[in-house]
N, C-alpha and C positions, 0 to 999 in steps of 0.2 A: 775682121769679123764678117766673113762673107755670108754668114747665116742671116744677117740683117740687111744686106744690100738690096734685096728685092723690095723691101718695104720703103727704103729710101729712094730708090729709082722709080718704082711704079706705084707705091702705096698711097693711100689716102692721107691727107694732111695730119690727122691725129696719129696714124700709125707711123708716119715719117718722123714726127717729133719724138715718139716713144723710142723708135729704133735708134735715132741719133743720140738720145740720152743714154740708152744702154751701151751703145758703142763707146761713148765718151767715158762712162763710168767704168767699164771693163778695161778700156785703154789706160786709164789712170793707174790701174793696179801695177802696170809695168814699172812705175816709179820705184817700187820696192820689190820688183822681180816676182810678182804674184800672178798666177794664172787661175781663171775660173774653172769650175767643174762643168762637165757636160750636163749635169742636172740643172745648173743655173741657166745655161743657154736654152735648154728646153723650157724651163719655167718662164724665162724672159720672153720667149716667143709667144707663150700663152698670154702674157700680159699685153704684148703688142697687138695680138689678135683681138683683145678685148674679153677674153675668157676669164681672166683674173684681174683683180685690182692690185695695185702695188702693195696694199696692206696684206692681201692674201698671199702675195709672193713672199713677203717677209715672214709671215706666219709659217708658210710651208718650209722655208729655209730653216727656221728655228726647229721645227719638228724633225726635219730631215737630219739635222746634225745632232739631235738628241738620241738618234738611233745608234745603239752600241756597235752594230756591224759596220755602219758607215764610218764611225770614228776609227775603228780598228783597221779599216782598209784604206784610209787616206794615204795617198802617195806623198802628199806634202801637208804637214800639219797646219799650214797657213792658207790652205785652200778654202777653209771655212771663212777666214777673214776676207779673202778676195770676193767670195760669193756674197756675203752679208753686206760688206761695204759697197759693193757695186749696186746692190738693190737700194741701199740708203742714198747713194749719190743720185741715182735715177729719180728717187722720190723728191729730193731737195731741188733738183734742176727743174722738175715739173711744176713746182710751186711758184706762185706769183709774189709771195711775201719776201721782204728783204729789209734789213735794218743796218744802217751804216754805223755800227758800234763795235767796240771790242767784245762786248758780251755776245753779240750775234756770231762773231768769229769763233768764240769759244763754244757757242751752242752748236755750230756746225760740227766741230770736233767731237762733242759729246754724242750727237746723233749718229755720226759715222762709226764711232768706236765703242759705244756703250755695250758692255757685256763681252768685249774683246780685250780692251785694255782697262786695268784697274783705275788708271788715271784719266779716263775719258772726260774731256771737258775741263780738265784742271790744268792750271799752270804748273810747269815743271818745278821741282824743288831742289834740283841739283844742277850744277854746271855740266856742259857736255862738249865733246869734240867728236868729229866724225871724219874718218879717212875718206878722201874723195879720189875716185879714179881720174877725174879731169884735172886734179891738182897733183897727180903723181903721189898720192898718199898723204898729202898735207890736209889741213882742215881750215875751214872758215872760223873766225872768231865770233861766237854767238854772244848775245846779251847775257850778262850775269843773272842768275835765277832770282836774286833779290831785287832786281830792277825791272822785271818783266811787265808788271801791271802799269807802272809809271811810263815806261817806254812805249808800250802799246797805246796808251791813252794820248800821249803826246803826238805820235805819228798820225793817229786818227784825227785828232784835233787840227793838226796842220793841213791834212788833206781836205778836211771839211771846210776850211777857209778858202780853198782854191776856187776861184771863179772861172770855170771852164768856158763861160761865154766870152771871155776876153782872150782865149787861146785858140789858135787855129788847130786843125785836126792833128797835124804832125807834132806840134808843141805839146798838145794834150796827151798824145800817146806816150811821149817821152816822160812826161810828168807821172802818168799812171805807172809806167815801168819802174820809176824810182820809188813810188809808194809801195808797190807790190813787193819789190825786191827788199825794201826796208822791213816790212812786217814779217817777211819770210826769215830774214836774218835775225830778227828778235828771237825766233824759234821758241814760241811759247810752250810747245808740247814736246814731250820726250820722244814720241813716235807719231807718225801720221801727219807731220807738219806740212809736207809738200802737197799731199792730197787735199788737206783742209784748205790750204792757200789757193789751190787750183779751183776748188768749188766756190770759195768766196769770190775769187776773181771773176768767174763766169757770171755769178749773180750780180756783182757790182757793175760789170760792163754792160749788162742787160739794161741797167737803169739809164744808160745813155741812148737807148732806143735801137741798138744794133742787134741784128739777127746773127749772133756770134757763130762763127764756123767752128763748131765743137770738134770737127774732124782734126783740126790742128792739134788739139789736146790729145785726141785718141791716138794719132799717129806719132806724136812727138813729145810724149809726157816725160821721157828721160831727158830729152833735149831741154825741156822747160826747167827741169831741176838743175841740170848742169849750167844753164844760162843764169839761173839765180845764184849758183855758187860763184861763177865768174864775176857777177855783179857785186859780190861782197868779199872778194879776196884780193889782198895786196901783199906783196913781198918786195919791199923797196931794194934790199941788197941784190935781188935777182932781176930787178927792173920790171917787175910785174905790178900792174895797177888795176884797181877795181874798174870794171867797165860794164855798162848796160847795153853795149852795141849788139851782143848776141841776143839778149832778151828783146831788144827792139825789133830784130828781124822776125822773131816769133810773133810778137804783137802786131807787126805790120801784116803778117799773113792772117792772123786771127781777126783783126778789126777791119783792115782794108781789103782783104781778099787777095793780097799779093802772093807771089809764088817764089819767094826767096828760098834758096836751098838751105835747109837746116841740118847741118852736119855736126855730130858730137865731136868728131875728131878735130874739127876746126877750132874747138875750144880748148883742146888738151894743152896744158902748160908744158912747154919744152924747157926744162931746167938748164939745158946747155946753151940756150939762146935767151933772148929777152922776151919770149912769150908774146910775140906780136904776129899772130896768124891772120892772114887776110881772110875776110869774110867773103864767101862766094855769094854774089847776088844775081838774080835773074835780070834779064833786060827789061822786064815789066815791073820792076820793083820800085817805082817812083810814082807818087800821086801827081796828077796833072798840075802844072804850076799855077793854073788859074784857080785852083780849088782852095782858096784861102777862106775856109769856113770852119765852124766849130764841129765837135763830134756829133752833137745833136743835129746840126744842119746836114752833115754828111750822111747820117742815118736816114734823115728825111729824103734826101736826094736818091739814095740807094733804093728806098722803098718805092718812090715815084717812078724810078727807072723801070722797075718790074711791074708797077701798078699804075699806069698813066691815067686810068679812069677813076682813080680813088677820090672819094669825097673827103672833105675836111674831117668829118666824123670818123672815117676809116683810118685816116692818118693819125688822128689823135689816139684812137684805140690801139693801133699798132705800136706807136711810140710811147704809149702810156703817159700822154701829156694831155692837158686841157685843150679844148678847141680854141680858147683864147690864145694860148701859146702858139698853136699852129697858125692862126690868123696873123700873128705877129711875125712868125718866121718866114712864111711864104712870100710876102711882099718884099722883104729884105733880100731874099735870094733872087727874086725877079729883078729888082732894082740893080743888083750887082751882075746881072747877065748870066746867072747860073741856072735859072729856071724860067720857063715861059708857060703862060696859059693860053691855049689855042681854042678858038670858037666859043669864048665866053664862059660864064660861071656855071650855067645850068647843064649844058650838053657838051662842054668842052673837055679837053684832056691836058695833062701835064707833059711838057717837053723839057727834059733835062738837057741843058745846053753845054755841059762840060763832060769830059771823059772820066769815067769811073772805072778803076781797075778792080 
């Protein structure tokens, strides 16, 4: 989406954030092969410039698609879906609110697809199968429709019990991969499941204090879906086992800023062999071995690497944590040799002592 690049490269922080949200929202439409209209791009630019609020953008899209001439001339009947859902994703990503509950997950679906799908925000009432390119036409086995609520609540409850303070960043990332792939496999919705899961994932990861690289979603939304498929597919007679390794590569790029090559073809099941394709990794795809810290600590280190003069209040605001939490975290990092305070409390600066990719 080169239309937005100038804002991301040279724009003010507010415009950068808006442009990144739009890029991500539009990129996620690739999951279902949808493309936005030129009208959406033009309207999004006005929002980024500050000429329109996101609410006004949504109202304008509603009015635009109520025009008979527009509907008659649509090259793709799903362009309206791509435009409206993109605007709604942008709105949700810009909000600070989040609730780690199945109901919030369902609420995202309702907000994204209300007026587009009759079943927006509702659990599906039928069992489904979907032919997958990456599986050579086979399907993942999804949760039975009469077990959706119970299964969702169980997965959320188990994730809520996880104490991420006891897990280093790499272990935490693997755990999150398992959770996200699990709720995707439940497939609570008839349509829009992957886009809803992607938005929920970005909102959830933000609670760990990470400035998520949304470009990974923008450029690799189809890879994200195929990786979720491979994380939930097994065919023992053909020697194929469910694996999160592809999803982990995606998340390492998303969370840690690594540059692992994300190739859809690398995930393609080869039925004539045992479907064990080597993942192509970059040479920079490993966290420094000394970085045995939690996700929250890693987020703090990344922030201080870019903002060495930040005060405790700045750190707390950025990570959306209390100052008490920050005052507990920084001494621990200093004691472990990962962080240093130079020139005292008042006029000093932070020195990150470990390599961050």
